[in-house]
Structure formats: structure tokens, C-alpha cells
N, C-alpha and C positions, 0 to 999 in steps of 0.2 A: 368300742364305745359307740352306743347308739345315739344319734343326734336328732333332736326334735326342734324344729323352728316354729312349730305351731302347737300350742298346748292341747289342741283337740286330737293330735296324733298320739298323745301319751295314754297308755293303758295302765290303769291302777295296779300297783304292785302289792304283794301280800305283806312284805316286810321291807319297807324302804328306809335306807339310812341316807339322810339328806344334808347338804350344806347349801348355803345361799351367799351370793356376793358378786360384785363386778369383776373381781380377779384380774384387774388390769396389770399386766406385767407378768402374772403367774410367777412371782418371785419367791425367794427362799422363805420369806415369812408365810406365804400361802402354803408352802410345802408342809408345814406343821399341820395345817387344817386338812389338806388333801390326804396326807398319810394316815391321819387319825380316821378320816372318813372310810378309806378302803380297808384299814385294819379292823375297824368295828364291823363293817358289813360282812367281812369274812368270819369274824368271831361269832356273830349272831345268825350266820347263814342267811343273810339278807342281800339286797342289791343296792349298790351305791348310786346316788343321784346328785348331780350338781346342777343347781338352778342359777343361771346367770342372766344378765340383761343386755339388750342392745337396742338402741344406742346407750352409751354410758349414762347413768342417771343424772350426772352433773350437767350434761348438755340439755336435758329436759327441764330440770329444776332451776338451772341458771343461777345458782347461788354464788358462783365465783365471779369476781370482778373482771378477771381475764380468763378466756377459754383455756382449758388445759390441753396439752398434747397427749394423745393416747400412746401408751407404751406398746400396746398390741392392737393390730387390726383384728377383726372378728376371726378371720381365717388363721391368723397367727395364734390367737388364743385357743382355738379349737385344736390346732396342731400341738401346742404345748400341753394342754390338758389331757390329750390322748396318751401321753407318756405315763400317766399316773394310774392306768388300768381302772378307770372309772367306768361303771356299767352304762350309765345314762347321762347325757348332757341335754338339759332343757334350756333353750334360749328364749326368754320372754321378751316380747316387744315392750320396751319401756316408753310409754307416751304419757300425756297429761292425764288421760283417763285412768291408766294403771297407777299413776302416782297418787291418785285420790283413794285408792283401795285401802280400807281400814285394816289394821292388824288382824282383827277377828275374821274379816272376809278372806284375807290372804291365808290364814291358818286353816279355816274351815273348808274353803272352796278349792284352794290350790294344794296346800300341804296334805290335807286329810282326804278329801273326796277325789281329787285328781291323782295325786302321787301315791297315797297310802303310806304316809310318813309315820314311822314308829320311833325313829331316833333322829335328832337334829343336832348337827355339829356346827358350832359357830365360833368365830374368833371373839375375844373379849370385847365387850361393849358394842357388839353388833346390834343394830336396830333395823326394823323394817316396818312397812305400813305407813299410812298417812301420818305426817307429823312425827315419824319415827317412834310411834307408840308401842310397837312390838319389841320384845327383848327376851333374853333368857329368864330374867326375873318374872316377867309376865307369864311366860310359858310354865314356869315352875309353880306359880301361884294358881294356875288353872290346869294343873297336870291331870286331875281326875276328869275334868271336862273334855280335854283334848286327847288324852291318852298318848301324849308324845313325851319321850324321855329326852331331855336336853343335856348336851355335853358342851361345855365351854372350854376353849383353849385358853389357859390362864394368861393374864396380862404379862407376867414375868417371862413366859416362854417366848412370846412374840417380842417383847421389849429387849430381851437379852440379845437378840439378833440386830436390834436397832434398824429394822427393815420398814420401809414404807415406800409406796409408789412416788410420793413427793420427794423423798431423798434421792431416789433413782433419777427422777426427772431433772432435779437440780444438777446432779453429777453429769448427766449427758449434756445439758446446756452449758456447763462449764468446761467441757472437754475432758472430764475425768472418767475416761472409759474404764479404768481399773476398778474404781469404786462402784460404778454402775454395774459392771459385769459380775463383780463379786456378790453384790446384793441381789442381782437377778438370778444368779446361779447358772448363767449361760451368756454367750455374747449377744449384745443387743442386735435385734433383727431389723432389716429393712427389706421390703419385698415390693417389686414393681416390674414393669415391662420396659423393654428397650425401645427407645424412639430415636429418630434421626437427630443428629446435632450438626455442628458446622464442619466436622471432620478435620479440624486443624490438627488434632492429635496424631493422625496418620502421617502428616507431613513432617512432624518433628520426632518420629520414632516411638510415640507413646499413644497408640490408638485407644480410644475410650468408648465404652458403652454408656450412653446417656439413659439414666433410669428415671422413669416417671412413676411416682407413688400415687396410686389412684385414690386412696383414702386420705383426703386433705386434713383430717384430724390427727393423723399419725405424727408423733413427735419426731422432728428432724434434729439430730444433735448439732452441736456447735460447728460452725464453719471450720474447715481444716482438712488435713490429710490423715487418713487412717489405713492401717494394715488390716486387710479383710480376707475372709474366705468367701468365695463366690460359688453358689450352687446353680447349675443349669441342667435341667432335665435329669436330676439325680446325681450328676457328676460334680465333684468338688474341685475348685481351682483356687490358686492363690492370687492375690492382687493388691492394689492400693486404690483407695477411694478418695476423691476430692469432693467436699461439700462446700459450696460457696459461689461467689460471683465472678471468679476468674479475673481478678483485677488487672493482670498483665495484658490480657488480650480481649477483654470484654468491655464494651462501652455502655451497654444498656442495663447493667447491674442486676440482671435476672439471676436468681439463685438456681444453681444446677446441682445435680448429683451424678458424678461421672466416675466410672471404675475402669482402670487399666488392668486387664487380666493377663497374668504372666504366662508366657509360652502358649498363647492361644491366638488363633487366627481364623475364626469361623464367623459366618454371617448369622447374627442372632437377633436381627431386627424383629420386633413383635413378640419375642419370647419373654417369658417370665423368669426373673432371676431372684434369688434370695441372697442377701448379703449378711454376713456375720461380722460385726465390727469388733475386732480384737483389741486394737491399740490406737489411741490418738497419738500421732507422731509429731505434728507441728501445726501451728496456726497458718491460715491462709496468708500469703504475702504477695505484694506487688514487686516484680523484678524489673530491672532496667531494660530488658529486652528478651527475645526468644532464646538467645544463647545462654543467658543467666538462668532462665527458666529450665532449659534442658539440663543444665548441669545440676540443678537442684533436684529435678525429677530422677536423675540417675542415682543421686544419693538416697532419695526416698525409696527407690526400688531396692537398693542394697539393704537399707534398714528394715523395710517391710519383709523381705525374704528372710532376714535374720530373725525377725519376730515370729515368723510363721514356719518354724522348723518342722512342726508336726503336721 
């Protein structure tokens, strides 16, 4: 998959099969669109192109009363999209100027002149351009003018899966990792680098790596303890993750993300780790002292190992 972060780098294709969207989460609802995109490009002997936006349009348009948490950072989204055998990924900078672009300008200057779009694959009711004036219906009405064949993924195909980024966000914030992961089609991801903590975990037999998530817009799930897989420099380990304020030992109530990696004793300060959140095991709780905390952590480790058999 070729990646373009500047539209000027893109060279017009002879027969581009294109889809457009934010694709936050790259969940199994998106899978319908992405599979159709690659299948069609193969069928017509064309090249598949996915156009996405960064930052997420909602951050620029500011139509939400409260800011949303992103299911994917840009790098996570790129990693997930790369598994679909897409030929070209074009990342457009979504700013206030871009948001004012009319549907006609977007179609003529980006889809046709820049990309060379012959086929456009969209989910039902997808709209684009200033005031959301562009649509499948609009393209079909002006098919002779634009020369683009439009393919819409029917509403029932997406609705039958009951998938949406909103549903997944709610599940993660409620600690329902099972629902979130089923709808994502993969374990929810957190990616960050290891920073120094207070090192108390070492003294009680459960050393932890403190994870700093650089993208502050990334959605952090509900506080609690999770069974996780941990990836460090391509190697996979098992572990348990705590998200929260550590009420038994913490007085400043700062939220932290700490992972205890099983059967691991290496210095990884400054290294990037990727966490796959498999199962939410319990809510964060305040214990009467360190002894009670240690006994609970032992139980958590047993439960986590049992959940991570593979």
C-alpha cells in the first residue's frame, strides 16, 4: 500500500476505484466497503484508492457538544488498512479551508483530475463536500458529466451488522470489551511509549510499565483491569493492564495506564509498545492496604493467564 500525506505526491491513475471516509476504528462495518473496493478494482483491472482525512472532520467542524475519543490514531489506522491489500492510501489534511470545498470542486479537482476516479464505492447515505451536498444520488444524476460509476453499499448490509463507531465507543467506555472487540473485528488497540513511574510495582512483586499515549484524542477505555497482549519490537507477551487512578496507593488521582508483563524482566524505558485489550476483568477498586492489593493482583494474574491461553 502506497501512502500519500500530500495530495501533490499523487500521480493520476488510468482506472482508479475509490472510496472515501474517516474510517475511525476500521471496524467490521467498514470491512464491507473495503472488500467491495478491492474486489471491484481486481475485476476491472484497476487500482484501489482509499481517501481518508486527518484530523477527524468532527474535530474541525466541531458539531459535537462533547469531543469524541478516536478509536484509532493515524498510525493505527494505517496499520489496519494495510491488511486489506489497498493499492493507494491518500491522507488529506482536513482543515477549515478544505471543509468549505464544494462537492463539485471535490469531484472535479480531487476525484477526477488528481485521482483519475472511474468507480466510487461508498457506504449508504455517505455525503461529502460543503454542507454535505455531495452524494451517490448527485453523482448518478451527473454521471455523463463526471464519468464516474457509483456503487453504494446498501443500508441493510451495514445495518444487519449493527456496527458503528459510536456503538464501539460506548462499549469501551462501559467496560464491555467483548462487544467492542466483536464489532471492531480485532482487540482494541492502545499504543504508546514507556515512561518512568513511581516503581512501587517492583517492591510488591508486580513491576509495571507505565504507558504514555501521545495522541491525546485517543479514546481510553473504562478504568479497570484488562487481560492484554503486549507487543514489543515485534515480540508478543501476555500481561494484565490497569487503567485508572490507583486509589489504594495514589493520592493525586492522576489517571495512569500501567501494564504488568508476565515472565518479562527487561528495561524497556522509552520503547514503543502496542497493547491489545482482550478482556475487561474487573473495575478498579480501593483496597485496605498493600497486602489486600497484592492478593487481588495474584488473582488477576491467574484470571488473565486463563483468558490468554492462545
